[in-house]
N, C-alpha and C positions, 0 to 999 in steps of 0.2 A: 668398485672406484679404487684407485690404488693410492697408497698412503703417501702423503707429501709432504714434505716441510717446505717451509720457505727462509732465504737467508737475505740478508742484505748483501750487494756487491761492495766489498772492500776488499783490501790489501789482504786478507786471511781467504777471502772465495775468490780471488783474483784468479789463482790456478784453475782454479774449476771451470770458471767461465772460460777463460784459456784453451781448456779441454774441448770443451764443446764447440766452442767457435772454431777451432782448427779441424774439426773433426766434418766441419760443413763448409769448406773451403771459407772459411773466413766472413762466413754469413753474408749472402747476397753478393758473391763475388768480390768478398774482403771490406766491407764496409765498417767489420767491428762494431756497429751499432753507434756509428760519427754521424750519420747522416743528420741527424736535427742539432749536433753540437753546433756552435760557433766556428769550427774549422770547419765542418761538413765535409763531402765527400765527392769524388768526381775524377775528370780522367787523368787531371795531373796529379794524381796523389796515389799513392801505391798500397797496397794493402798492408803493408810493414810500415808505411806512416801511420794508417788510420789506427793499428794496433799499440803502437808507440805513443800517440795522441791519447789514445784511451786510458793505456796503462798509465798515465800522468796524469790525467784525470779521475782515476780513481785513486791513486797515490797520495793524491789534493784534497780527496772527498768531493770533488764537481762532477761527479757520474754517478747514478743512483738507479738502481733495478732489484727488483724484487727476485731473486732467484729460486725456482722452484728446483726440488732435489726430490727423487726416489731414491731410497738407501744413501747412497753416496755418489750417485748419479746427477748431474746438474742436468735437469731434461729439458729446461728453455728458463724465459724470464718475462718481465714486464718493465720497459724502462720508464723512469718517470723521473721529474724533477722541478724546480721553479722556473719561470720562464724565460730568466735570463740565462740560464743553465741549458734551455733547449730551445733557442731561438728561430731555430731552420724549421718551418712547417708549410706544406703544400700551399701554393694561393695565398701568399703572403700579401699583396699586395690588395686582392678583394677582402682578406679576413681583417686588416686595419682598417679599411673603408668603415667609418663612423663609429668604429671602436672608440669606448670610453676610459675601459679599465681593462687591464690584462687580468688572466686568472693569475693564483697563485702558485698553481703547479699543473705541468702537463703530464699525460701520458700518452706518450709517442709510438711506442714499438713494442710488440710482441716475437718471441721466436721460441720455437719448437723444437728438441732435435727429431730426426726421423723417428726413432725407434720410441717415443714417446707421443706421436701424434694422434688424436681422436681419442684422448684419455681423460681430457678435463685440465690439462695443465694451465692453459690460457684462462681458463676463470680461477686458478686457486694463484696464478701470478698476479689477476686484477687485483683478486680480496688481499694480498700480500702488499702489493702497493698503495692500496687505499691505509690498511692498517700502518703504513711505515709515514704516510702522509698526514694521519693523523696524530701518529705520535711526535711527528714533528710540528704540531700545531694546527695542522688542517687547513682550512679555507676551502678556496674555491678550485676545481678540478677540471680540468678542460682534457679533452680527447677529440681525435680526428677518425673516427672510425668510416669503414666502406658500409655502404647502403647497398647489399647484393639482393635487396628483393627483386622478384622479376626477373635476374640476368643469370648467366652462368659465370661466377669467377674462380680462378684458378685459387688455391689454399694460399698458393706460393707468391700472392698479391696481398695478402690479408694482414700484412705486418700489423696494420692499425687497427687490426681487430675489426667486428663486424658489429653494426648498429645494434641488434637483437641483446649481444652479450653486454654491450656497454649500457644499454638503457635500465 
């Protein structure tokens, strides 16, 4: 097992985040991990706009992620935040049916740099996110993993993590 450390995404770690995102085409074609924020992504948004919006959120303390490092390399991350910071989730209409209370926190996505895949980065990122959530007061944490049992799924579509890992 590699020797990993975890740091929060903040203005000091922003350059490390930028480096790994730029090495991977903006992550998923230019998302910059903005899909779950209120601004969202889409055909009318450029990667440059997504980057700018993410940078502003980080500077304002309105974007959270547990960045995993191997040495000085940012190997990946787990994005998390309060529900009002990450309001855009899949199937929101269905999700809201009968909902009485929102969770305190959401874990919305994971990313692992190509050079670090298959080495446990996602699990380390999840642990780091949960530690940071606890440090910030804890509460109910919700995530939206893919249930891959009985079907073949490309790892490139597992940005929400897998059900076994999150269980």
